C-alpha positions in Angstrom: 41.4 -42.5 38.6 45.0 -42.7 37.4 48.1 -44.9 36.9 51.6 -43.6 37.3 55.3 -44.3 37.8 57.9 -42.2 39.7 61.5 -43.3 39.2 65.2 -42.5 39.4 67.8 -43.6 36.9 70.7 -45.2 38.8 73.2 -44.3 36.1 72.4 -40.6 35.4 70.5 -39.6 38.6 67.6 -38.3 36.4 64.2 -38.3 38.1 60.9 -38.6 36.4 57.2 -39.2 36.4 54.7 -40.5 33.9 51.0 -40.7 34.4 47.8 -41.4 32.5 44.1 -41.0 33.4 40.6 -40.5 32.1 40.3 -36.8 32.9 41.7 -33.9 31.0 45.2 -32.4 31.6 46.6 -34.8 34.1 50.0 -33.3 33.5 48.8 -30.0 35.0 48.0 -31.5 38.4 49.6 -34.8 39.2 53.4 -34.9 38.3 56.0 -33.0 40.2 59.8 -33.3 40.1 62.9 -31.3 41.1 66.4 -32.1 39.8 68.5 -34.1 42.3 65.7 -33.8 44.9 62.8 -36.1 44.0 59.8 -36.9 41.9 56.2 -37.3 43.0 52.8 -38.2 41.6 49.8 -37.1 43.6 46.5 -38.7 42.5 43.1 -40.1 43.3 41.5 -37.0 44.9 44.5 -34.9 44.1 46.2 -32.7 46.8 49.2 -30.9 45.1 50.4 -29.7 48.4 51.4 -33.2 49.3 53.8 -33.3 46.4 55.1 -29.7 47.0 55.6 -30.3 50.7 57.3 -33.7 50.1 59.7 -32.2 47.7 60.5 -29.4 50.2 61.3 -32.1 52.8 63.4 -34.1 50.5 65.4 -31.0 49.6 66.2 -30.7 53.3 67.6 -34.3 53.3 64.5 -36.2 54.4 64.1 -39.6 52.7 61.0 -40.3 50.5 59.5 -42.6 53.1 60.0 -40.1 55.9 58.6 -37.3 53.7 55.6 -39.4 52.9 54.9 -40.1 56.5 55.1 -36.5 57.4 52.9 -35.1 54.6 50.2 -37.8 55.0 50.1 -37.2 58.8 48.9 -33.6 58.1 46.2 -34.5 55.6 42.8 -35.1 57.2 41.6 -36.6 53.9 44.5 -39.0 53.6 42.1 -42.0 53.0 41.1 -40.4 49.6 44.7 -39.8 48.5 47.2 -41.8 46.5 50.8 -40.8 46.1 54.1 -42.2 45.0 57.5 -40.6 45.4 61.2 -41.3 44.9 64.1 -39.3 46.3 67.6 -38.5 44.8 69.1 -41.7 46.3 66.4 -43.9 44.7 64.5 -44.5 47.9 60.8 -44.9 46.9 57.6 -44.8 48.9 53.8 -44.9 48.2 50.5 -44.5 49.8 47.0 -45.7 48.8 44.2 -44.5 51.0 41.6 -47.1 51.9 38.8 -44.9 50.4 40.4 -44.8 46.9 38.2 -46.3 44.2 38.8 -50.0 43.3 40.9 -51.4 41.9 43.7 -49.5 43.6 47.1 -50.3 44.9 50.8 -49.7 44.6 54.2 -51.4 44.2 57.4 -50.0 45.7 60.8 -51.3 44.6 64.3 -49.8 44.8 64.4 -46.8 42.4 60.7 -46.6 41.7 57.1 -46.7 42.8 54.1 -47.6 40.6 50.5 -46.7 41.7 47.0 -46.7 40.4 43.4 -46.4 41.3 40.1 -46.9 39.5 41.8 -49.5 37.4 40.5 -52.6 35.6 42.7 -54.8 37.8 46.0 -55.1 39.6 47.6 -56.4 36.4 48.0 -52.7 35.4 50.6 -51.9 38.0 52.1 -55.4 37.9 52.9 -55.0 34.2 54.2 -51.5 34.8 56.6 -52.6 37.5 57.8 -55.4 35.3 58.3 -53.2 32.3 60.3 -50.7 34.3 62.5 -53.4 35.9 63.2 -55.1 32.6 64.2 -51.9 30.8 66.9 -50.7 33.2 69.6 -50.3 30.5 67.5 -47.8 28.6 67.2 -44.0 29.4 64.7 -43.0 32.0 62.2 -41.3 29.6 62.0 -44.5 27.5 61.6 -46.7 30.6 58.8 -44.5 31.9 57.0 -44.6 28.6 57.3 -48.4 28.3 55.9 -48.7 31.8 52.9 -46.5 30.9 52.3 -48.5 27.7 52.4 -51.7 29.6 49.9 -50.4 32.1 47.5 -49.4 29.4 47.9 -52.7 27.6 46.9 -54.5 30.9 43.7 -52.5 31.2 44.6 -49.2 32.7 41.8 -46.8 33.9 38.5 -48.7 33.8 36.6 -45.6 32.6 38.7 -45.2 29.4 41.5 -42.8 28.3 41.8 -39.0 28.1 45.2 -37.6 29.0 48.8 -38.5 29.7 52.1 -36.8 30.7 55.8 -37.4 31.0 58.3 -35.3 33.0 62.1 -35.9 33.4 64.5 -33.7 35.3 68.3 -33.9 35.1 70.7 -31.4 36.6 68.9 -28.1 35.9 66.0 -26.4 37.6 64.0 -26.7 34.4 62.9 -30.1 33.1 64.8 -32.0 30.5 61.5 -33.3 29.2 58.0 -32.0 30.1 55.4 -33.3 27.6 51.6 -33.5 27.9 48.7 -34.8 26.0 45.8 -33.0 27.6 42.8 -34.5 25.7 43.0 -37.3 23.2 41.2 -40.6 22.2 44.5 -42.4 22.7 46.7 -40.3 24.9 49.4 -42.8 25.7 50.0 -43.5 22.0 49.9 -39.8 21.3 52.4 -39.2 24.1 54.7 -41.7 22.5 54.4 -39.9 19.1 55.0 -36.5 20.7 58.0 -37.8 22.6 59.6 -39.3 19.5 59.3 -35.9 17.8 60.5 -34.0 20.8 63.6 -36.2 21.1 64.6 -35.3 17.5 63.5 -31.6 17.4 63.3 -30.3 21.0 65.8 -32.1 23.1 68.8 -30.9 21.0 67.6 -27.3 21.7 67.1 -27.9 25.4 70.5 -29.5 25.8 72.0 -26.2 24.6 70.0 -24.0 26.9 71.8 -22.0 29.7 73.0 -24.0 32.6 73.5 -23.1 36.2 76.4 -20.8 36.4 76.9 -20.6 32.7 75.4 -19.1 29.5 74.9 -22.4 27.8 76.2 -23.1 24.3 75.2 -21.9 20.9 73.0 -24.4 19.1 74.9 -26.5 16.6 74.5 -25.6 13.0 72.4 -28.7 12.2 70.0 -27.8 15.0 69.7 -24.2 13.7 69.0 -25.5 10.2 66.5 -28.0 11.3 64.5 -25.6 13.4 64.6 -23.0 10.7 62.3 -25.0 8.4 58.6 -25.8 8.8 57.9 -28.7 11.1 56.6 -31.2 8.5 60.0 -31.0 6.7 62.1 -31.6 9.8 63.4 -34.9 11.0 60.5 -36.6 12.7 57.9 -34.4 11.0 54.9 -33.2 12.8 53.2 -29.8 13.0 52.1 -27.9 9.9 53.6 -25.7 7.2 52.5 -22.1 6.5 
């Protein structure tokens, strides 16, 4: 019921997930990521413990493929599951159970995995993989969004559209980017709009937040000034004024 990408940036080591589907709030149940550990999307008939257990195994040094084998071996409903994961070394793996709803399948390449089920056709994941491979010079969040947009343009979920999400982790235990469109007529386009605003208004704030072993930095004057005015008057706009 979903199409997604998990990926690692070979230049920065960032890990991320992007996902879209025709049920509400996909960002609350499918994407998981831990900085310098791995990223996972668990979907079809979702089992969040597959993602949580896989990340725990990867934190212990297990590769994505080995973690996948171990978590799927313990799931008696594995034929209903779909999952993609990538570890901190860029080793990717995926599983599509034989009882997933057609069309379903996955593509695994160095640095990323693309997977989807209940799709219009396999062109969705083909286009997603191509978009991700062709955009390697760009930052990870942009590559993930381009892949999601390519998947939707190729057909996406055959039932329609409802929610989308984007998560990227860098070096901290909290995400660098964690954005969700929980219910919308055009969630992928809305996720693009929200991400554009977040890059301008939120990311400068997040980059100054406390880091491991340090207090962080005071926000630059231009960020303080920007966030001190109503959202519609900031760079990028958005929100509403009092």
